[in-house]
Steps between C-alpha positions, in 0.01 A plus 500: 500500500783750493431853617631657183485343155545791262244690302187349349453515125332826406120483515495606134607141432184385674534124457856485633419743782189308606662156500804609698299707748288200598797315647702804612206623707423142612152477348526174304763244412457382141738203525241237594554202266159516329443763232242760598506416873671737745580523870397788725778634723380595852519872417302450180250283683453776760426742215255247354328459837458876545365549148243223537402625846403828332282299261354286778407809702291628208338166418422401857247783532242293312674185372604187687829319447486126427727229363421248226713202386789527257401184311205508258360174354507484122127425512429841657741684271345335195149623589583850384618460141540869410682572825745212484566572132654826618740309725541158337858563385601628846371229735734287711359149554552256787460152355637273775471454873837355583547234231127436449321667207204712611152410378435871438781740414538798733588849379708744700265798502569748219214699657237381745155526341482124451611439860267751665180479299421133574490611865282800420260250343474336842491819706252718309137408569291813552500868410573549871844343443598778258722681441800279569835684495802278564866538414819303539871577461669191360754369253393401150688334217512572129740344254621831364683449172605860443806661655455473877574799723491508883173642642374575147480182293522182705427131500411512868303809597570491873264775611176494302216688669177386340154606614188312391154645561146373441194722447129473432496714182724611216465859623610407853807334352571809291487716812756264654724553197489873573577437866796279409641774277460748788684262736784457252535875455523542878757220522726652238456846651648356819803389296530834314442320168287686242279265299307501173166318502357371171265241357687227314387419144265200479771277353730579790253453786522228764379166356133463595449863608237741370769768512835579663621823659879529523728708721829603336793718588793619290843357572827699476563382144155613382344155486177433685468252782159352577477509880139403556189370326129500581267263315121503473422132452127536439324165554749307285668310784184468709337309213805277464527423872126523580530789744133580556295663773136511595366852448242682710223339296629149561638456147848372415728757332856485376738724695728766348867521584815711494864423563798732530868446556834659582833317494851588617521720193383766746840466670677516164316829440615642835861402433499625142302821537684642801850349490803693375865447413584452869244227566149462634289798599212365708175669604488526881171308506674176398873547571624217728715762674351850495780666696867398526694659785872542438702593811797724419743374763796732528762508775413460866124547467430170323298345784300820543412503127404129501279556805330794325441289189347219709275750677382642165435150369288416805307825465422446130413131548246603764346732240452205264786587264713221354852603601846348513821622667809421294773458761731285286871574523529633145540853374190722464531517120460122472191519717350776284560285192339198664177676600476697178517175298210366707289808446457610862296825488680684783848484647556658840858596584584544865839635605649713779401824328141381465486406868637840602250677272206291626417380149531217251625541143250358250588397143229370266574221254499766227773698679309789661658591834345673802498491879223395740502603867524212748195644672206386291717264296216255428282769344794635302586159358136424413476834321822428309370155395172649379690767307719232341191307387362814340826556313494141367143544379585823322808348334306195384214708362746710304656184356165368382387838370813544289472148354147541359430669166167581338533436126276498194693311231702183451812710438463678834417172671813332364722765658303505827523128578879516476497710819188395686129447436259688280128563469357497147145493359379149418159390372495178701528260206744209531637544148587864576673400824699241304603769250606739779697229681679377189585855394680593822593162657299577812168389651158660530472463877156638574225758469271689742821635652489636852804705596550854625783526247290414194217723379206353310573475130287453191583527131544302181628145554870491414441192284167551317391859559171410669413679823710367784580552866834496677678165525810435706786367288840388624754222544454281803686260724 
């Protein structure tokens, strides 16, 4: 790609900004000749790898990674009627092997319960086998009929992390739900993404679940993006797939299960929450390049400057920092543009004056400029990266805080959802949710809200006047 390609659309025009940034910053190429399928550029794939390594590091403490097949026999999918009903319009089917019709159609997994649970039926025998906590990071396919959008609404989800756990009791599974929520909070903290946790209404829960907990964040245009879900499955699937264990008394019992997932929407959240009119702004934890070194080669000291840049690169690499020297024969301004577009947290400028002063000039991706002595450079850079992360967290929290309103009436709600999300008293009845949604053209997203930005709320239901508690209402992707 060219070094300079003009300005991005303003972020205020979020859709145009987002779509152009994905290819300008070399995250994804949308030109693949199948609607809803996209190609990761190497830079975008490096970002993906770093993000999912953060997730793996959290899960690997007490989960194990596995891999189950992509193809699910129709006979297994058909066992779980309520579950497949939630996906029946989205399933891709394989009907032939070569030119020969298959005896049993094979589904490309829309989600993996019906691939994994037949194996759990074989693996679970005794209470001593429990709990089981496995996860996989795989692609899944859903025939999405709405407007597709890279990383957000896809026909191939390329990076679906799904965990599936098995427990002896309903209460053990509920404790795992709480642990999954804690893990997801920690994951998004590492990405400087503030989240809102809520319990989805019964009609919007995962098909076959006892209940669903959702993780949302607020995008630049005020819409919510669901970036994680946790499902308590009760014994629904264990009864369907005969997942039983022998308890301490020698009696057969049905197991209880949970599942919880995160897709590449987490990367969409990073791009959207932190990016600006100049391109990506990446948290140091996941940036493919954390530090870009730009040699300022002037006059006769060019080789001296390049040698100093190489020495700094070697020093920072040894400290575990992802660093790149940009020694291309183009002007410094073009290099600044290039690394800013790709969201590199820190730019180090090294020129003759810096060498003479025994320092390096440091510029953050948000434009703050300072100097770090060459002595103790590693510590100085690590401190600057940590400070940059803290700034991103503070900015993101302010964004979320200013896009949430606590309201008490339909009139207030109508104005609030034009700018972001709102919390309004709701009695829990479906007919009242329908009235609220139809009145403001937005969705009742959840109750039992957990967010440092949202205080507990009670009051008369906005629809019927009965006693209600706070419900999250907004427009979603």
